[in-house]
C-alpha positions as CSV (number, residue, x, y, z in Angstrom):
1,M,136.0,89.0,91.0
2,I,134.3,89.2,94.4
3,I,130.5,88.9,94.1
4,G,128.2,89.9,96.9
5,I,124.7,88.6,97.5
6,P,122.9,90.8,100.1
7,K,119.6,89.8,101.7
8,E,116.7,91.7,100.1
9,I,115.1,94.2,102.4
10,K,112.1,95.5,100.5
11,T,108.9,94.7,102.4
12,N,107.9,91.0,102.0
13,E,110.6,90.5,99.3
14,N,111.7,86.9,99.8
15,R,113.5,86.3,96.6
16,V,117.3,85.9,96.4
17,S,119.5,86.9,93.5
18,L,121.6,83.7,93.3
19,L,121.0,80.0,93.9
20,P,123.6,77.8,95.5
21,V,124.3,76.2,92.1
22,G,125.2,79.7,90.9
23,V,127.8,80.0,93.6
24,E,129.2,76.6,92.5
25,L,129.5,77.8,88.9
26,L,131.1,81.1,89.9
27,K,133.6,79.4,92.1
28,A,134.5,77.0,89.3
29,C,135.5,80.1,87.3
30,G,137.8,81.3,90.0
31,H,135.5,84.0,91.6
32,S,134.6,84.5,95.3
33,V,131.0,84.8,96.5
34,L,129.9,86.5,99.7
35,V,126.3,85.7,100.8
36,E,124.7,87.6,103.6
37,T,123.2,85.5,106.4
38,N,119.8,84.2,105.6
39,A,119.8,85.8,102.1
40,G,118.2,82.7,100.6
41,S,116.0,81.6,103.5
42,G,112.8,83.2,102.2
43,S,113.2,81.2,99.0
44,G,113.9,77.9,100.8
45,F,117.7,78.0,100.5
46,A,119.7,77.7,103.8
47,D,123.1,79.2,104.5
48,D,124.6,75.7,104.7
49,E,123.6,75.1,101.1
50,Y,125.6,78.2,100.1
51,K,128.5,77.2,102.3
52,T,128.6,73.7,100.7
53,A,128.6,75.4,97.2
54,G,131.6,77.4,98.3
55,A,130.2,80.8,99.4
56,E,131.4,82.7,102.4
57,I,128.5,83.7,104.7
58,I,128.7,87.3,105.9
59,S,126.7,88.6,108.8
60,T,126.1,92.2,107.7
61,P,125.1,93.9,104.5
62,A,127.7,96.6,105.0
63,E,130.5,94.0,104.9
64,V,129.0,92.4,101.8
65,Y,128.9,95.8,100.0
66,K,132.4,96.8,101.3
67,K,134.2,93.7,100.1
68,S,132.4,93.1,96.7
69,D,133.3,94.2,93.2
70,M,129.8,93.3,92.0
71,I,126.6,93.2,93.9
72,I,123.7,91.1,92.5
73,K,120.3,91.9,93.8
74,V,116.6,91.3,92.9
75,K,115.1,94.7,93.7
76,E,116.4,98.2,93.6
77,P,118.6,99.5,96.5
78,L,116.6,101.2,99.2
79,K,117.6,104.4,100.9
80,V,119.5,102.6,103.7
81,E,121.7,100.9,101.1
82,Y,122.6,104.0,99.1
83,E,125.6,104.9,101.3
84,L,126.9,101.4,101.0
85,I,127.4,101.6,97.3
86,R,130.7,102.9,96.1
87,E,132.3,104.3,92.9
88,N,132.9,101.8,90.1
89,Q,131.1,99.0,92.0
90,I,128.8,97.1,89.6
91,I,125.2,96.8,90.9
92,F,123.2,94.3,88.8
93,T,119.5,94.2,89.7
94,Y,116.0,95.4,88.7
95,F,116.2,99.2,89.0
96,H,113.2,100.6,87.2
97,F,114.8,104.0,87.4
98,A,112.0,105.8,85.5
99,A,109.7,105.3,88.5
100,S,112.0,107.0,91.1
101,E,114.0,110.2,90.7
102,E,115.4,109.8,94.2
103,L,116.9,106.4,93.3
104,T,118.2,107.7,90.0
105,K,120.0,110.7,91.6
106,A,121.4,108.5,94.4
107,M,123.0,106.1,91.9
108,V,124.3,109.0,89.9
109,D,125.9,110.4,93.0
110,S,127.4,107.0,94.0
111,K,129.2,106.8,90.6
112,C,128.5,103.1,90.5
113,V,127.9,101.0,87.4
114,A,124.1,100.4,87.4
115,I,123.1,97.5,85.2
116,A,119.4,97.1,85.1
117,Y,117.9,93.6,84.5
118,E,114.9,95.2,82.8
119,T,116.9,96.9,80.0
120,V,119.3,94.1,79.0
121,Q,118.1,93.5,75.5
122,E,118.7,90.9,72.8
123,K,119.1,91.8,69.1
124,S,115.6,90.5,68.6
125,G,114.3,93.2,71.0
126,Q,113.5,90.6,73.6
127,L,114.2,91.5,77.3
128,P,115.5,88.2,78.6
129,L,115.9,89.2,82.3
130,L,112.5,90.9,82.5
131,T,110.6,88.0,80.8
132,P,110.7,85.4,83.6
133,M,109.3,87.8,86.2
134,S,106.8,89.2,83.7
135,E,105.6,85.6,83.2
136,V,105.2,85.2,87.0
137,A,103.5,88.6,87.5
138,G,101.1,88.1,84.6
139,R,99.9,84.8,86.0
140,M,99.8,86.2,89.6
141,A,97.7,89.2,88.3
142,I,94.8,86.9,87.6
143,Q,95.3,84.8,90.8
144,D,95.4,88.0,93.0
145,G,92.7,89.7,90.9
146,A,90.3,86.8,91.4
147,R,91.0,86.9,95.2
148,Y,90.0,90.6,95.5
149,L,86.9,90.1,93.5
150,E,85.7,88.0,96.4
151,K,83.2,89.8,98.7
152,L,85.4,89.0,101.7
153,H,88.1,91.2,100.2
154,G,85.7,94.0,99.2
155,G,85.0,92.9,95.6
156,K,81.7,92.2,93.9
157,G,81.6,88.6,95.0
158,I,82.2,87.2,91.5
159,L,83.8,83.8,90.6
160,L,86.1,84.5,87.8
161,G,85.1,81.5,85.7
162,G,81.4,81.5,86.6
163,V,79.5,78.2,86.8
164,P,77.0,76.5,84.4
165,G,74.0,78.9,84.1
166,V,75.9,81.9,85.5
167,E,78.1,84.1,83.2
168,P,81.8,84.3,84.0
169,A,83.7,87.5,84.9
170,K,84.9,90.0,82.3
171,V,88.7,90.5,82.3
172,V,90.3,93.3,80.4
173,I,94.0,93.3,79.8
174,L,95.9,96.4,78.7
175,G,99.0,95.3,76.8
176,G,99.7,92.1,74.8
177,G,103.3,91.5,75.8
178,I,104.7,88.9,78.2
179,V,102.6,90.0,81.2
180,G,99.4,90.4,79.2
181,T,99.8,87.1,77.3
182,N,100.4,85.2,80.6
183,A,97.5,87.0,82.3
184,A,95.2,86.1,79.3
185,K,96.2,82.5,79.4
186,M,95.4,82.2,83.1
187,A,92.1,84.1,82.9
188,A,91.0,82.2,79.8
189,G,92.0,78.9,81.5
190,L,89.7,79.7,84.4
191,G,86.9,80.3,82.0
192,A,86.6,84.1,82.1
193,R,85.6,86.3,79.2
194,V,88.9,88.1,78.2
195,S,89.7,91.1,76.1
196,I,93.3,91.9,75.4
197,L,94.2,95.3,74.0
198,D,97.5,96.4,72.3
199,I,98.7,99.0,69.9
200,S,100.5,96.5,67.6
201,L,98.3,95.0,65.0
202,E,100.9,92.4,64.3
203,R,100.9,91.4,68.0
204,L,97.1,91.2,68.0
205,R,97.1,88.9,65.0
206,Y,99.5,86.6,66.8
207,L,97.4,86.6,70.0
208,D,94.2,86.0,68.0
209,D,95.9,83.0,66.4
210,V,97.1,81.4,69.6
211,M,94.5,82.3,72.2
212,P,91.4,80.2,72.9
213,K,88.0,81.4,71.7
214,N,87.1,83.1,75.0
215,V,89.8,85.7,74.3
216,I,89.2,88.6,71.9
217,T,91.7,91.1,70.7
218,L,91.2,94.8,70.3
219,M,93.2,97.7,69.1
220,S,94.2,99.8,72.1
221,N,92.8,103.3,71.8
222,P,90.9,105.7,74.2
223,A,87.5,104.7,72.9
224,N,88.1,101.0,73.2
225,I,89.7,101.3,76.6
226,R,86.7,103.3,77.9
227,N,84.2,100.9,76.6
228,E,86.0,97.8,77.8
229,I,86.7,99.0,81.4
230,S,83.0,100.0,81.7
231,L,82.2,96.3,81.3
232,A,85.1,94.9,83.2
233,D,85.1,93.0,86.5
234,L,89.0,92.8,86.5
235,V,91.4,95.0,84.7
236,V,95.1,94.1,84.3
237,G,97.6,96.8,83.5
238,A,100.4,95.2,81.5
239,V,101.9,98.0,79.5
240,L,105.7,98.2,79.1
241,I,107.9,100.7,77.4
242,P,111.5,99.4,78.1
243,G,113.2,101.6,80.7
244,A,110.6,104.4,80.5
245,K,107.6,105.4,82.6
246,A,104.4,103.6,81.6
247,P,101.7,105.8,80.0
248,N,98.5,106.5,81.9
249,L,95.8,104.7,79.9
250,I,93.2,104.9,82.6
251,T,92.6,108.3,84.1
252,R,90.9,109.1,87.4
253,D,87.8,110.3,85.5
254,M,87.6,107.0,83.7
255,L,87.3,105.1,87.0
256,K,83.7,106.5,87.2
257,L,82.9,104.3,84.2
258,M,83.8,101.2,86.0
259,K,81.6,99.0,88.2
260,K,81.7,99.4,91.9
261,G,83.6,96.5,93.4
262,S,85.6,95.8,90.3
263,V,89.4,95.3,90.6
264,I,92.5,96.8,88.9
265,V,95.8,95.0,89.1
266,D,98.5,97.3,87.6
267,V,101.6,95.2,87.0
268,A,103.2,98.2,85.4
269,V,103.3,100.0,88.8
270,D,107.1,99.5,89.2
271,Q,107.4,101.7,86.0
272,G,104.9,104.3,87.3
273,G,101.8,102.4,86.4
274,C,99.4,102.7,83.5
275,V,96.5,103.8,85.8
276,E,96.6,107.4,87.0
277,T,95.4,106.5,90.4
278,I,97.8,103.6,91.1
279,H,100.6,103.8,93.6
280,P,103.0,101.1,94.9
281,T,101.6,98.9,97.7
282,T,103.1,95.9,99.6
283,H,102.2,92.3,100.1
284,E,101.2,93.3,103.6
285,E,98.8,96.0,102.5
286,P,98.2,95.3,98.8
287,I,95.0,97.2,98.1
288,Y,93.1,100.4,98.4
289,E,89.9,101.8,97.0
290,I,89.2,104.9,94.8
291,E,85.8,105.6,93.3
292,G,84.6,102.2,94.5
293,V,87.3,100.4,92.4
294,I,89.8,98.2,94.2
295,H,93.4,99.0,93.3
296,Y,96.2,96.4,93.7
297,G,99.6,97.9,93.2
298,V,102.2,95.5,94.7
299,A,105.4,96.5,93.0
300,N,107.2,93.1,93.6
301,M,104.4,90.7,92.9
302,P,106.8,87.7,92.1
303,G,108.1,88.1,95.7
304,G,104.9,86.5,96.9
305,V,106.0,83.2,95.3
306,P,109.7,83.4,95.9
307,M,110.7,79.7,95.4
308,T,109.3,79.7,91.9
309,S,110.4,83.3,91.1
310,T,114.0,82.8,92.4
311,K,114.5,79.8,90.2
312,A,112.9,81.5,87.2
313,L,114.9,84.7,87.6
314,T,118.3,83.0,88.3
315,N,117.9,80.7,85.3
316,A,117.9,83.9,83.2
317,T,120.4,86.1,85.1
318,L,123.2,83.7,85.8
319,P,124.6,83.5,82.3
320,Y,124.9,87.3,82.3
321,V,126.5,87.3,85.8
322,L,129.1,84.8,84.5
323,K,129.8,86.9,81.4
324,I,130.3,90.1,83.5
325,A,132.4,88.3,86.1
326,N,134.6,86.5,83.6
327,S,135.5,89.7,81.7
328,D,137.0,92.9,82.9
329,F,134.7,95.9,83.0
330,P,134.3,98.0,80.8
331,Q,135.6,95.5,78.2
332,I,132.4,93.4,78.5
333,A,130.3,96.5,77.8
334,K,132.3,97.2,74.7
335,V,131.9,93.8,73.1
336,N,128.5,92.7,74.4
337,E,125.6,94.7,73.1
338,E,123.0,93.1,75.4
339,I,124.9,94.0,78.6
340,R,125.7,97.5,77.2
341,K,122.0,98.2,76.8
342,G,121.5,97.1,80.4
343,I,123.8,99.9,81.7
344,N,121.6,102.8,82.9
345,I,124.2,104.8,84.9
346,L,128.0,104.9,84.5
347,N,130.6,107.2,86.0
348,G,128.0,109.4,87.6
349,K,126.1,109.9,84.2
350,I,122.8,108.7,83.0
351,V,123.4,106.7,79.8
352,Y,119.9,105.3,79.2
353,K,117.9,107.9,77.3
354,Q,114.5,107.1,78.7
355,V,115.7,107.5,82.3
356,A,117.1,110.9,81.6
357,E,113.9,112.0,79.8
358,A,111.7,110.8,82.7
359,F,113.2,113.5,85.0
360,D,114.6,116.0,82.5
361,L,118.1,115.1,83.5
362,P,121.3,115.3,81.4
363,F,121.9,112.3,79.1
364,S,125.3,111.0,78.1
365,N,126.2,108.6,75.2
366,I,127.6,105.5,76.7
367,D,130.0,104.9,73.8
368,D,131.6,108.3,74.5
369,I,132.3,107.2,78.2
370,L,133.5,103.8,77.3
């Protein structure tokens, strides 16, 4: 198989989808790897390292797409890349289709095989390719939230952990999954007062058992959310419904309950966000203000720490890349349940139910197509 690694073009996206050691392992299995010039430079990996590992360096994205059977990316294709994608070509990346009807329809029209990192799912229900970036984003949510609480950046001028004799900030985390757990760990470690809300009583029992004493757990419901955000200095949106649009847990009217100069970091923004007033922003212009509340909506937060993120992501994705490359498609989709669940679009049809429901588009059963 010929595998292509294009350079990411989303604003300030410095991650790369494959490390040089990944090239080495794919070559050992008899595959060819095409790497676009400077694809790894933002993460600290030079073209020469990819050459040494056995890759061919390609000067243009068009040539990478044209020659490759499978494209491995980090972020979803952008509009300028749509026309480069061809029928039956495997595109393996984060798609987050439920947040973009335009992207969904473009991939349907291309008739490519769209395998989404975020919906590859183990029997246990774990999302192994979403987990590493959720860990990074959860930790960054506190790091970035603390920055925008500073007066210099428009916040209230609060130190997250306080100091002796001065109370620490109040951090409210909506969602107790991977993002929420990592955000809570970071916030608690800095000394903040932390509340974490979730709809699963079983998950709350677990979090109550493992978290330090400055973290309290609460059932997520409208009354508790309203009360908690009225006290919050920093709110982290960490809600995930695999493959589907995130629910709006904080409405625009609810912003009026919040303190002026408080901060919302909505990590769920790439799935539509769990705050009604959130919209995607970039690392260049990460924030905006509504009702006196600072909104941070960077949709590729881990791209801000690309060396860490790239290593964490490729540790998880490479085994799946090897499985797909080493087996003919669609045979791998027939025998591997995890990869089959990752397929969102196939033969011009939407085969992931939540994506079809997000835009009221036709849904097809993948088993019927395979």
